[in-house]
C-alpha angles and dihedrals in degrees: 000000000000119000089244089060096058109123128221087245094057093048091048090049091056092050093047102037101028092230138065136174116228114192123223099000084162127022125258092248091051091049092051091052092048091045090057091050092048092050091052089055093047091048090052092049091050092050090051094047108025094164095052099072109072110075109022123113090224143350124230143182113203125213094011089163089072093055110033124049095203094052089044087063090057096045091055097033104153095228092048094051092043093053091048091051093050092049093047094042091211139082111280141196126202108256096189141309132222141181105239116196140169117206120234120281093007109159095198126105125210105243122243109270146145121245107207093060087066095053129080095251136092114275090235092063122113106251130157137177125217109210107195119196110223091189135015103294115202132180088261090056094054105265120181129276124195140194102229114224094016091116085084090067103098104166107054114120122248106278118202118237087236095051100097095180099035097097092049092049093046097045113005094186090068092077088067096051114110110261124220112208114192121194111193135210118222110289094019119123139200119211114202131180116250091245097048113114111237143164139187123219129229119286104243094172130094092242134077112260103222127186133166114219123199117190122205128194133188105279089232097048109126128219111258101195099256114144116257132158093236098052103027094085093050099068091219122185116240110259096029128113121251112256118268093234090061099033106024123199113247 
């Protein structure tokens, strides 16, 4: 779906529910090319760290756009950035990207959590993540599930992606919220608000489940001093904007 084809209903759904599925943000042929590039990166990471791949809920490579020209094309894909901007209804910058993959036959879920609480920006900021399926991603492969409307919850503590019971302990009522599970076909994308609770199930298939995630933040969101691997080396002053060469406007 082209950004120009977004309906009022889809945009309203994102604002109300904090998540929306957009089909075919990129084409199947594009997705196949990006999938091959992502797998080359994962193969290299596994070769470099062979003992680091057996018990983790997921594997990631942050800021791939700085290191791989092919994945950079996906991070700044014009339709992807245009859809994000229309959904957010504000000027955005790219906060960071990452390849996010679950290895085959991995019986570990990613725990329910919110993203924006982990980033060095105010929780009230507009932030959204584009989760792009680089292959058909079924429930059995560990597709994403969301708690619609949970982006309105501003005061829940930061829950680790490995803390399977954290969200229940912190806010027991959440386990009774309706869940929205969204399998994706290759090239489809979910956009979820940075405060929307979400999880990903175990990958029960014999294939890698590979997604590329691009995270966008309000272009005027200021750094708040919280530690993060992207901004820690920059020695930013609290209240300043991240530099354009690290977090480019889109």
